[in-house]
N, C-alpha and C positions, 0 to 999 in steps of 0.2 A: 504494500500500500504506500503510494507516494505521500510524503509529508506535505500537509497543507496548513499554512498559518496566515495566508493573505489571499487577496483576490487573484493575483497573478498565478500563484501555484495552483489554485483551484481551476483556473481556465486551462492551464497547461495539462492538468490531469484530465479534464473533460475532452481534450483533443484526442486522448487515447481511447475514448469510449465511443463506439460506433453510434452515430446519430445524435450525439449529445452536444455538438459544437459546430457552429458555422460562422463565417465572417464575410463581410462585403466591403470592397474598396470603391464601390459606386457612391458618388457624392449623395448625401442625404441631408435634407433640411431638418434641423431639430424641432422646428415648429410644425407640429401635426404629422409630418411625413414619417419621421422615424418610428413613432409608436404606431402609425397607420400601417407601416410595413410589417412590424412584428405582430400585429393583430392577426395577420394571415399566417405568419411563419410558425408561431408557437405560443400565443398568449393563453388560449384556453379560458378556463374560469367562467366568469359571467359576462364576458364581452359579447357584442352582437355576433351572430353567426353570419358568414362562415368563419370559423377559427379551428384550431387544432392544438394538440399537445406536440410541440416541436422542440428543436434544439435551442440551447442558449445561443445568443447572437452577439457579435461584436461588429460595430460600424467603425471603419478605420478612416473614413473620409467625411467628416462632419462639417457642413457649411458654416463658415465664420469662426472655426476653431481649429487652426493649424496645429498639428502634432498632438491632438487630443483624440481619444477613442471613447466610444460609448458602448458599454456592455448592458444587455437587457435580457431578462428571462433566465438568469443563472439558476434560480430556484423554481422555475415554472414547470416542474415535473416532480412528482413524489419519487419516481424512480431515480431521477438525477440527484435529488436531495439524499437519497440512500447512498448513492455513490460517493457524494461529497462528505457525508458523515460516517462512511464505512459501516453501514448498517442496512439490514433488509428493510424495504419500504414499510412493511407491515409492523415492524418492531420499533419504528422511530419514536412513537409516543413513550414507550418503555425506556428507550435510551435517554430521552430528555428528562423523564421522571427521575431516573437514576442520577443524572447530572445535577439536577436541582438539589437532590438529597446529599450529594457528595461534591460540593463546589470546590474549585481551586481558585483562590483569590487572585486578582490581577497583580502584576508587579510593575514597578516604574523603572524605566531605563533612561540613561543620559540622552540629552538632545543629540549629541554627536552620533548616537546609534539609531536615531529615529529616521527611517526612510521617508516618512511623511513630510519631513522638513528639508528635503534636498533642494527645493526651490521655495523662496519666500517672497510674498507680495504684501507690502504694508499698505493700509488704507490711506496713509498720509502721502503716498507716492502720487505724482502727477499722472493722470490718466487711469488711475485705479478704477476698475469696474468689474464687479463680480459677475455680471451678465456676459462679459467677454472672457473672463477667466474660467468660468464653469459652464460646460456645454449641457446645461439642464434642459431636457426636452419640454416643449409645450405639447401635451398629449393630444389635444384636439384643438380645432380652430375656435372653439368656444371658451377655452380655458382662460382663467384670469391672467395667466402669464406662465413663464417657465417655472417648473416645479422640481425641487429635490424630493424624490420619493423614497430614496434609500439612504437617508441621512441619519447616522447614529448620533443622537443628541445626548450629550453627557454634561451633567451639572450636579451640584452638591447642595445639600440642605444648609442654609445659612447659619442655622443654630447647632445642629449636631455634626455637620461636616460629612455625613453619610452621602454617598454618591449613587447615582442611578443612570441607566442608559435606556432610551426608548427611541422609536421612530415616529416622527410627526410630519404633518403636511406643511411644507416650507415653500413659499413663493418668493422668487427674486423680484423685489419691487422697485429698487433703484440701484445706483452704483454701489451703495454700501448699506442697504436695508433689506431685511428678509422678514416677511410675516410668518407667524408660527401659530397654527391652529391647535387648540387643546380641546379634545372631547371632554365635556364637563364631568369631573369626578373620576376620570379613568386613568390618569397617569401620575406617577410620583413627581415628575418635573413640574406639574401644575401646582402641587403643594409647595415645592421649593420657590417657584415664581411668586406665589401669593405671599409667602413669608417675606421675601425680599422686598416686594412692592409695599407691603404693610410698613416696613421699616424705611421706605423711601430710598432704597438702594437698588442698583442694577444687579442682575444675576449673571455672573460669568457662565458662558456656555460654549462648548465646542461641538462641531458637527463633523463627524468622520464619515467619509464616503468611499466605498470600494474597499471592503474588508473581508476577512475570513467568513465564509457562509455560516460557520458555527456561531459567530457573534451575532449575525443578523437574525438567525432563528432564536437564539437565547434571549435576545433583547425584547422579544414579543411576549414574554411571560407577563402576567398581570396578577394583582391580588385576587384571592388570598394566597395563591401558591407562592408568590414572591412578595411578601408584605413590605411596607415602607421600612427601609433600612437594609433590604436585601439587594445587593448589586448583581444584576444578571450576568455581568462579565464573569462572575464566579461559575455560573452554570455553563457558560461557553468554555471556560477552562476545564470543567468537568467532562464536557463532550470530547475535547481533544486530548485530555490527560496531561495538559501543560498549561501554565498560566498565560493569560492574555497580557501582552506588553503594552503599557501606557507610557507616555512621556509628557513632560510639562509643556504647556502652550507658551508661546513667545510673548504674547501681549496681554494675556489675562491670567488670573490665578486659578487655573483649571488644568485638567489632564485631557489628553486625546489619545486615540489608538495609534500606536507608534508606526505601524506599517500600512496605514490607510493611504489610498491614492490621493485624496484631497482632504484637507482639514480647514474648516472655516472657524475662526476664532471671533467671538463677539460677546455682546452683553444684551440681555433682555432689559429694556429700558422701563423703569417704573412709570406707570400711568400713561404710557405711550400706546396709542392704538392707531390702526390703519384699516381702511376699507379694502377687503381682499381683492376686489376687482377694480381698484383705482386706475389701473392702466388700460383695462379693456372695456369696462362698463357693460360686460356681458351678463352680469347677474349670476354667472356660473363660476365655480372654483375649478375642479378637475374631476375626472372619472374616479369614482370610489368603488370599493369592493362589492357593494350590492348590485352593481351593474348600471347605476344611474350616475349622472354628473351632480356632484354636491353643489348646493347653492353657495354663492360667495357670502362670506360673513361680513356684517356691516362694520365691525370694530374688533380687531384681534391684535394681540401683542406683537411688538416689533423688536427684532434683533438688530442692533447696530454693529456692523462688521468692523473688526479691528485689523484683521489680516487673513490672507488665504495662503496656506502652505501646501505643497504638492510633492509627489515623487516626480522624477524626470519622465517626460512623456506619459502623463497620468491617464488612467482609465476611469472615466466617469461611469458609475453604475446607476441604473434606473430600473423602474418596473412600471407596468401598467396597473393601475389600481384595481380594476375588476379581473385581473388575470389569475391564472393558477398560481402565480408566484405569491400573491397575497394569501391564497389558501395554504400554501406551505408555511409561510412565516407566521400567520395567525393561528392556523388550524392545528399544527403539530404540537406547539406548546399547550394549546387548549386540551388536546387529547391527553397529554402528560398530566395536566392538572386534574382532569376527570379521573384518570387511572389512580392517581394518588389519593383523591378524596374517597372514591368508592372502595378501593382496596383496604383503606384503614377501617372502614365501617363493616365491610363484609368480604374478608379475604377469599380469593379464589373464585369468586362468582362472576367477575367481569373478565371476559376473555379478550376483548379488544374494543377500541373506539375509533371512529372515523368522523372527523369534522368535515363534512362534505363540501365539495366544490360549489354546489348550487347555493350554499349558504355563505360563500366567501370565506370559509374557514371559521366563521364566528356565529352564524345564526342557526346552524343545524348540526346536531351530533347524533350519530348512530351508535348505539351501545349493543354489543354482542354479549348476551347474558346467559349464564348456565344455571338451569334449575336441575338440581340433582336429587333433592328430597322434597316431599310434599310441603314442608314448611318454607321452602323457597318461593312458593307462590305468593306474589305481592311484593317480594323484595326487589323485583325488577323495577317496580314503580318507585320504590324508595331510592334505588340507584339513579333514576331519572331526576328525582328531586335533589339528590346530591350533586348531579351534574350541573343543575341550575345554580347551586351554591358555589360550585367550583369556578364557574365562569358566568357572570351575571348577564352578559350580552347574548347568551343563547336564547333563541326564540322557540325552536322545536326540537324535541328529543324523540327519536325513533328507537324502539326496543325490539331487538330480534333475537332469535334462538341461536345456539352455537352452530347449527347446520346452515346458517345464512351468512354469506360473505358480506360483512359490513362495509367493505370497500367497493362493492359492486352495487351501484344504486338500482340497477335492473333487478338484482336479486332481492334487494330491500323492498322494491315495489311489488315483487312477486309475493313476498311475505305479507305485505300490507293487503294485497288483493285476496289471498287465500287464508289468512289467519287473523284478520282484523275486522271488527264490526264497530262502526262509528258510534253507535248509541251506548256501547259499554266500554270500548277500548280507547276512546279519545277523552283525555282529561284536560279540560281547559283551565288555565290559571290566569284570570283577568286582572288587569290593573297593575302590572308589574313593570318597573323601569327596565328598559332594554337598551336600544341604541338609536340615536337621532338620525342616522343616515338611511334608515329604512323608511321610505315615504309613507308606508301604510301605518306606521306607528304615530298616528295623528288623530285628533278629535274629528277632523273632516272625514275620516274613514269609518269611524264607529262612534256612536254616542257613549259607549262604555269607556272610551279613552279620555282621560281628564287633561292630559298635557302631551305635547309633542315629545316623542321618545318613550312613551309608555306603550306596552303591548299586551295583548292577550297571548300569553305563552301557552304551549300545549305539549302534552305527552301523547304519542301514538304507540300504543302497546300492541306490537305485531308478533308477540310471543304466543305460543300454544299454552293453554292452561295445563298445568302439570298432570292433572288427572286425565287429560284427553290426549296425551302424547302418542299413544298407540295408534291413533287415527290419522296421524300427520307425518308418517314416515315418507321421506322422499324416495324416489325410485333408486334402486341400488345397482349402479353400474359397476363393472369389474374394475378393480384397481390394478393398474399396470403401468409400465414405462413406455410412453408413446414414442420416445426417441429411437426405439428399435425399428420403427416403420418410417418415421419422418425426422431424421436427425437434424435436418436443416431448420426445423421449426422449434426444436427443443435442445438448444446448445447448453 
């Protein structure tokens, strides 16, 4: 297994795997064109059809950005994430759960060893402009502007000094300003920003772009699995079996990822707000994971940029919000969180979990549950309630038996068709806070919804009642090795 601890080594590794990497030297416009191309090549997820699961792609000729490359779709396949994390795709949730429970804290290295600072651009320099330095794509022609979609935001609690890393929606608004969208109540950095603002002080923040995929996946854990004070970089270290290396920023009192391709150093300015679409007036922000373009926020926090540092010939990394890449980043940590929560309450009953592509990795979870004794009947629904507790943004939980492949939605729908009766097997849970980016979570959609972002969550119990199991045996085909007959299909 090749050693991977940065984006470049990950891309080099993917080149050795058939069908997992492609690049183009044809000039591409980062405004709408780049993401438009990848929609067809390999976005998947909830983007409009036609799309497909395809390779990671690197554009080597980006209009207006000489010597820069843009990588997209690195994590837009569960199979590819398995390659990158050296684990079978179906076991990724268990891998991440183990990493959270056995973290390896990050370490700090000298600036001289930090590859992310091979080139330095200070905001005080004449002609400094983040829009020219950073080839951030504008995903559609409606977008508010160019967005950093894979920026690892690192900041620290002003009081406790505990640090955290998360990914946020970041729009390049001017030569030295970036808007930063916080989903209400969903991120630790929001707590840090509020504390700093209450004290009238700026919050130092670094944004690392183009890093080890293990860091990108681990950064998407959320409470209660990683409570306030838990630095997800420790989980990334647990995945790799070695500590993530940080280094000190050059213009702010904060750390950044030492081998990132790009690092933006800046400060969240207290009481400063900006209209997200101030440059476009489109009323739109960018495509988000549910498959719709998010509305532009009227007033969101502002980062004042102090410097941009890069590796030589840096690789910008981006993703399409509704793509399978978001499913990997958000869904696999959620699977790990559900595994942890359910296994503590009822060990051995949960066989696996899949946070499905159709829910963007956040809204849908399929739980594969084992009923082995009569008293297990009903525990499957308790497991569903625990899943909602493990990840508050879940909207629908599907329960299936161990003979149903939870990763195959066709098989899940088969179970729903032949083992589910809506009058007794659907359990609605109205009036629960969910996620504001689902447009149906709004009073306009139902009189039962009191506020935008509240949903009627639901459990769909597609399991066979324990006492009826003898009536629901699937047809028993002979178990054999098909490679004897068609080796080219089963390598």
